[in-house]
N, C-alpha and C positions, 0 to 999 in steps of 0.2 A: 316163263310163259307170258304171253301178251295179255294185258289187262286194260280193257277200255276204261276211259275216265268215267267216274261216277258223277251224279248230278252236282254234288257239292264241289268236287274237284274241278268240274267244268265252270261252275259259277265263279269260284275264286279266280280261276285263270282268266276268265272274261273281264272281271272287275279289275284285276291286277293289270291287265293290258291297258286299261283306261287311266288308272291312278298312279301306277308305278311300273311302267313297261320295262324299265331296266332290270327288274327282278323276275321277269317272266321266265327266262331261260333257266335261272337257278331254281325257281319254283318247280318247273317241269322235271328238272334233274332230281329234286328232293322227294318227289312223290313215291318212288319205289321204297326208299328207306322209311318214309312215314307210314306207308301201308304195312310194312313188316313190323314197325314199332307198335302200332295200334293192334294189329292182329296178335302179336305176342302177348300184349296185355290182356286181350280178350281170351286167349287160350288159357292163360293163368287162371282167369276167373271161371271159365267153364270147367277146368280141371279140378278146382278146389272149392268152389262155393256150393252151398247146399241148394242148388236149383231144383225145383220140384219136378221138372220134366227130364232130369237126368236120373235114370233109375239104376245105373250101374256103371262101374269104371273098371276096365280090364287093362292091366299093365303087362306088357310083353316085352321081349327083347328089342322089338322094332319101334316101341313107343307106347302110347296110350290110346285106348279106344273108349269113347263114351257111348253107352247104350241109352238110347233116347226113348221116351214114352211114344208109343205108336210103332216101335220097331226100327227106327232109324239108327244109324251108326256114324259117329263123327270120330275121325282118326287124326292123330298128330304126333309130333315128337314127344319124347319123355319130358314132362313138365318140370321146370325148375321154379319153385315159388318165389325165389329171391333174385332171379336174373333180371338185369336191367338192359341187357343188350338184346337186339331184335334177332332171335334165333328161329322164328317161325315165319316162313315165306308163304306157305300154303297149308290148308287143312282139307281133308277129304270127307265130304258128307255123302254117304252112300255111294262112294266111289268117285264122286265129282269133285274136282279141285276148286278151292276158293282161296284167292289171294287178297281179298279185301274184306275187312271186318264187317262193313255195312251189308254187303251182298250176302255174306254168310249168315248174318243175324236175320235178314229178311227171309232167307231160304229155310231157316229152322222153323219158321211158322209158329212161334211160341207167343203166348199172351203178351201184349204190349211190345212185341218185338219190332214192329214197323217203326214206332216212335223212337225206340232205342237205336235202330239201324240208322235213322236220320241223324241222330246225335253222333254216332260213330263215323258217319260220312263227313260231317262237319269237323269232327276232331281230327280225322286224317288229313283233310285238306288244310286246316289251319296249322297243323303240325308241320306240313311241308312249307307253308308260308313262313312259319316261325324260323325254320332252318334256312330258308332261302337267303335271308339278308345278313347272315352272320359274317363278321370280319375274321381274318386270321388271328390266331393268338398273338398277343403282344410279347415283346422281348422281356418285359419285367412285370410280371403279374403282381409282385409284392407291392407295387405302387398303386394298385387299384383300390378305390374306396369301397366301403361295404355295399353301397347301392350299385356300384358297377359290378361287383361280384353277383349280386342278386339278379342283375340283368343278363348274366351269362347262363342262367338256368333256362335253357331254351325249350326243353321238352315237357315241362310241366310235371304233373304227378308221375312218379316213376312206375306205378303199377296200375293206374286207372285207365281203362280204354278211352274214357272221356278226357284224357289229359289235356286236350286243347279244344274242348267243346265250349263255344262261345256264342250261343244263339242270341240273335239280336244285335250282334256286332258285324258291321260291314267290313270289307277288306280295308277301306280307308280308315275306319275307326280303329281297327287293330293296329295298323301302322302308326296311327296318331297316339294311341294310348297304351299299347301292350309293352311291358318292360323289355322283352327280348328284341324289340325294334328300336330301343334306346331313344325314345322321344323325350322332349320336354313338354310337360302337360301344364296348361294354364287352368288352375283351379279357380272357380268362381265363388262368390259369397252371396248368401241369401240372408237378408235382414229379417229378424223375427223379434217381435216385442218381448221384452224380458219376462213379462207375466204370462206369456204364452209358451215359454220354454221351460224345460226341465234341465237344470244344470247340476253337475256334481264336480267336485274338485275345484281348481282355480282356472277360470276362463280368462285368458290374457286380455289386457287393455287394447291391444292392436286389433282384436276381433270383437270389439264393442263399438257402438256408435250411439252415444247418449243412452237412451233407454232401450236400445235394441241390441240383440246378440247377432253377430255375424257368423253364420254357419258355413264352413267350407263345403262346397259341392263339386263333385266330379262333373266335367263337361258332358260326359255321356248321360249322366243322370239329369242334368239341366235340359238336355235336348230331348230326352225320351220320356221322362216321368214327372217332371215338375210343372208341366203345363205352362200357364202364363205367369208363373212366379217370377218376379223380376230378379235377375242375377247380376250382381256387380262384378267388376273386374277384381280378381284376387291376386294370386301370386303363382310363380312358376315352380314346378316341382318335378322330381324324377320318380317315375313309378317303380315300386319295388316288386318282388316276385308275386306278391298277392294282388297286383294290378290296381286294386282300389286303395291301397295304402301307399303313400308317397312321401318322399323326403324333400322338403323345400330346397330349392336351388341355393338359397342364401343361408342355409343351415337352420337349426332349431328343431322343434318338436316334429316328429313324424305325424302325418294326418291320415287317419282311417276314415274313409268316406263311405256313405251309403251308395250301393250300386245295385239297383233292383232288377237284376237279371241273373239267369242261372249260368254260373261259371263252373266248369267241371260237373259238380253234382248239385251245388246249393245256390239258392238265391242269396245274394250278398248284401242284403240290407242290414241295418243295425237296429236291434230290437230295443224297445223302451226299457225292458228288463235289464239289458246290458248297460244302459246309461244309468239306471237307478242304482245298480250294484257296483259300478266302475270304481268309485273312490274307495269304498269299503274293501273291495277285493284287492285293490292295488296296495292299500296300507297293510292289510293282513299278509299278503304274499311277500311284501318287502320285509316285514318283520320275521317271517318264517325263514327267508333266505339268509338272514343274519346268523342262523344257527348252523350254516354249512361251511364255516371257516373260510369264507371268501371264494369257495369253489363254484358258487352259483349267484348270479345277479338277476334281478327281475326288473325289466324296464318299467318305470313307474307310469301309470296313467295320470297325466297332468291335469286334464280337464275333459269333460264329456258333455255334450249338449244334444238335445232333441226337441223338435217342435211337436212332441208327443206323436211322432210318426216315424216308422222305420225307414221311410223314404227320404226324410230330411233330418239327418243326424250326423254327428261327427265325433271322433275321439282323437285327442291329442296325446301322443305317447312319446316318452323319452327315447331318444335315439340310442341304439345299442353301443355305438362308438364311445358313449360316455364312460363305459367300463373297460376301455383299453388304454394303455399308456402308449400313445403315438410316439412320444420322444424315445421310448425304448424299442421302437420298431414293432410293437404289437399291432395286430390287425384282427378284425372281426369278420367271420364268414358265416352265413347260414349253413347248417349241416347239409342241406341239399346241394351245396356247391362243392362239398368235400371230394366227391367222386372224381371231380375234374382236377384235383391237385396231384402233382407228381408224387407227393408223400404218401397218398392213399394207395399207391400201388404196392407199398410195403406192408406185409402182414404185421410186422412188429409195430409200425406206426398206427395201423388200424386198431390193434389190440390196446395200445395206450389210450387212444381216443375212446374205445368202447369201455375200458375200465373206468375212465373219468365219467362218462355219460351214465353208465349203469350204477355206479356207486352213488353218485349224486341223486339220480332220479329215484332209485330204490329207497334211499334214506328219506327223501321228501315224501314218498308214498307211505313209508312206515310212520312218519310224523302225522300224516293225515291228509295229504294233497296228492291227487293224481294229475300230473301234467299231461297235456296233449302234445307230447314232445316229438312231433314229426319234423321233417327237414325244413319247414318254413318257420315254425315257432321257435325252434331250438337253434341257437347260434353258439359258436365256439371262439374263444380268444386264443390266437396262435402267437407264439413268441416270434422274434425276428428270425429264428432258425426253423420255424415251422412246427414247433412242439405244441400240442394242445395243453393249455394252461387252466382254463376255467370255462364255465358255461354261462350263457345268457339266455333267458327265456322271455318271450314277448307274447302279447295278446292273451289276456287272462279270461277271455269271454267264454271259454268252454272247458275250463278245468273242472275237477270234482273235489269236493271238500267233505271229509268225514268227521263229524263232531265227536264220534266215539273215539276215534284214534287220537284226535287232538287232546281230548280229556285224559286219555290214558297217559299222555306225555305231560300232562299238566299245562297244556297250552290253551290260551283263550279261544273260544269259538266266536267267529265273526258274526255280527248281527245280520244274518242273511237267511233267506228261505228260497224256495224254488228249485229249479233244475240243477243248480250248482251243488246242492247239498244232498249227500247220500252216504249211508253206511254199508251199502250193498257191496260186499267184497268182490263180487264178479264184475260189477260195473267199474269199480275202482281199478281193478287189474286190467280189464280190457282197455280202459282209457289209456293207461301207460304202456302196456305191453304191445297193444295194437299200433300205437304211434311210434314208440321208440325202437322196439325190437323188430317187429314185422315191417316197419316203415323206414325210419332213419338209418339204423345200423345195417339192416338188410340191404338197403339201396346203396349205402356206402361200400359195402362188400361187393355187391354186384352179382353174386351167385351163391348157391347153397354151399358149395364146397369152400369158398372163401369165407363165408359167414361161419361155417363150422370151425374153421381155423381160428377166426377171431374170438369166438366165444370160448373155445376150448382153452385158449390162453388166459382168459379173464376169469373163468369160474372160480379158481382158488381165492381170488381177491374180493369176491362179492360178499356183502354183509350177510351174516347168518340169520335170516328172518323167514317168517312163513311166506312172505311174498317171493323171496328168492327161491324157496323150495317149490312154490307153485310155478314159477317161471321155468325152472329146470325140469319139472316133472312131466309135463305133457306138451301137447301141440300148442302153437302160438295163435292167439286170437287175432283176427284182422277183420276190418269192416268188409262185409260182402257188398262191394260197391256196385257190381253189375246186378246182383239180385235186387238191390235197393232201387236201381233205375228201372228194373222190370216189375217192381211192386209199387206203383204210384199210390195205391190206396192204403199202404201200410206205413204208419207213422214211426218215426224214430229210426235208430240204427239197427241193422241186422248184421249177423256175424258169421264168419267161417273159421275153421281151424286149419292152420297150415302145419305140415310136418315140421317137427322141431329140427333146427339145423344141426344140433348135436347128435341127431340120429344118422347123420352122414358119416360113414366110417372112414372114408378116405377122401381127401380133397379132390373135387371133381366129380364124385359120385352124386347122383341125384336121389332124393328121397323116393322110395318106392310106394306104390299103392297096391294093396292086395286086391285081388279080383272081387268085384262087387262092392267094394268099399265106397261109401258116399261121405265125404268130409262134412262134418256138421250134423250128421244124422244121429 
């Protein structure tokens, strides 16, 4: 069906004609696929999240119908909670077809829907832009560096409809700073008197100037939020999949910068709390990883600095490549990139990776730490032949630590307080299960049927713990990302339950929904 361009699609096209006209035709060609990709993500959210205005769900042989407050009816194909391919081209709202997520959301007329519709519009247009400039696959992917693999992750979050929402970024700025466009970014430096800075860890001499600390800043931050703060020339770097974290072109520590705008769902500044706790958390996590027999490495936080402001802060982190033997042909990939590997088409290979990831992360949880092991934070070391050997975890800013579990194993409790610390078993399990199971492993499998196959092969090898029993017993928790965007006044995470992939009895079957069932209710 013909779909007229949306406001964001038109705006991106117009700006692209001015700043990079060579991409205009490719952008226009990419729009249909981007619309389907975002609409598919939205349909997953509508089908499974506990949205207050969805009062019933009817599964039939032809698909799923959502019964809406006020008498409306939204119909679509049978939902697959773990699908990463765009299988939804249109949805029917009271019989009218919608092929664009933004227009559907606006038509639903739900609270805060107009603002979310604008985000979906931007996400769709930016996703098409991200896809427009991609080169063909090279002949020897084994020669790619880790940062080059990170820049191959074009589509962003595999399940969030806001996968490419970047409000505040112009087309020119996306081309200049976003990893999928493969730019080299010139980071700046802001000098702050040492007595006005909070420092943890070891801040390097090259980022000091007498009695001043030189804080690396992202050029977007310098242009939009730092006002008249003088910015010195810094150094060139390659943006990683997190966009605000970069690998210096000359090597060395990765730099996590503050970026005070909303990307996907969250504003990406760096809290003072994260700087205060950085060194202690890094030392604690590194010591814990030593108990995993070399199967897990934690990239150390080398130094962290803030001018007592979330807008002017930076973290220096050990590069993950430090834990791979390049001479032996080992390479490091973020888990988000695994779906693009030829090896990942093999169920046997995926099962070997899932066994490694689950056994390690469940052991860490049992010891007392819930990792946020999604495809960005979790990396895997592959052998020269492509076998998964061990895991690397980076970015400790949002793990959860259980003093009670640590004490049970006779482990020292780090000198920390605040949001990182909890003994709430639900919080701990949600943190890991929602990121690793419902995120990283599900996205690598790419469908409920394939995920069922992967987990069924792994279950006998999992450690016999209460956490494993909980993982296998019920639905999988996942952040209700769309509900959260539609609930701006509700702080913190909100959650949904996805049908457990082991409930799929035959590869290719989709988890059913009984009539009237509301996930999360």
